[in-house]
C-alpha positions in Angstrom: 73.6 162.2 99.8 72.4 158.6 99.5 75.0 156.1 100.6 74.8 152.4 99.7 77.1 150.1 101.6 77.9 146.8 99.8 80.5 144.3 100.9 82.0 146.9 103.3 82.4 149.6 100.6 80.5 152.9 100.8 79.0 153.9 97.4 77.9 157.5 97.4 75.0 158.3 95.1 73.9 161.8 94.0 70.1 161.8 93.7 68.2 163.4 90.9 65.6 166.1 91.4 62.4 164.2 91.1 59.5 163.0 93.3 60.9 159.5 93.3 64.3 160.4 94.6 62.6 162.7 97.2 60.5 159.8 98.4 63.6 157.7 98.8 65.3 160.4 100.8 62.2 160.7 103.1 62.1 157.0 103.6 65.8 156.9 104.6 65.4 159.9 107.0 63.4 157.4 109.2 66.4 155.1 109.3 68.7 152.9 107.2 67.2 150.3 104.9 68.8 146.9 104.2 67.8 145.4 100.9 68.8 141.9 99.6 69.7 142.3 96.0 69.8 139.7 93.2 72.0 139.7 90.2 70.2 139.8 86.9 71.5 139.2 83.4 75.1 140.2 84.4 74.1 143.9 84.1 72.3 144.9 87.3 71.6 144.2 91.0 67.9 144.6 92.1 65.9 144.3 95.3 62.7 145.6 96.7 62.2 148.7 98.8 59.2 147.0 100.4 57.0 150.0 99.6 55.5 151.6 96.5 57.2 154.9 95.5 56.1 157.5 93.0 57.5 156.9 89.5 58.8 159.3 86.8 59.4 156.7 84.1 61.1 157.7 80.8 62.5 155.6 78.0 66.3 155.5 78.7 69.4 153.5 78.2 71.2 153.0 81.5 75.0 153.3 82.1 77.2 151.8 84.7 76.5 153.6 88.0 72.8 154.5 87.3 70.6 153.9 90.3 67.1 153.3 89.1 63.5 152.8 90.4 61.8 150.0 88.5 58.1 149.1 88.8 57.7 151.6 91.6 59.2 149.4 94.2 62.5 148.0 93.0 66.0 149.5 93.6 68.3 148.7 90.7 72.0 149.4 90.5 73.3 149.1 86.9 76.8 148.1 85.9 76.0 147.6 82.2 73.6 149.2 79.7 69.9 148.4 79.4 67.1 150.2 77.6 63.6 150.3 79.0 61.1 152.7 80.8 62.7 153.5 84.1 62.7 156.2 86.8 66.1 157.7 87.4 66.9 157.9 91.1 70.6 158.9 91.1 74.1 158.3 89.9 77.0 156.6 91.7 79.8 159.0 92.4 83.6 158.5 92.5 83.6 154.9 91.2 84.6 153.8 87.7 82.7 151.0 85.9 85.5 148.6 86.8 85.5 149.6 90.4 81.7 149.4 90.6 81.7 145.9 89.1 84.4 144.8 91.7 82.4 146.2 94.6 79.1 144.6 93.5 80.9 141.3 92.8 79.2 138.3 91.3 75.9 136.9 92.5 73.6 138.2 95.1 74.5 141.0 97.6 73.0 142.8 100.6 72.9 146.6 100.3 72.4 149.0 103.2 71.0 152.4 102.3 71.5 155.5 104.5 70.9 159.2 104.0 73.5 161.7 105.1 73.0 165.5 104.9 76.3 166.7 103.4 
């Protein structure tokens, strides 16, 4: 399972079954990844993976807890809806929208991604 640590809180993310999520998993099997993330439009946090990953874009409306690949190289964690062509990577587990908003806080964050076989 993908784990994203933000502000000392572990956010478990169940990955979808697509080539984009598989590429993220393979990337993290080499070691953790720390990504500075910016807040955008009071609906998402985004930051660069630093590499181009395969995309599986579809026209979707996000929900709080959706973890998305945008433009093939951006990790995006949504805490409010947005409609666009995105690649679904995964879904935050065990956190309500209010809890997710609290963990992500206001402004920029640093997220540390790790993979754990569970």
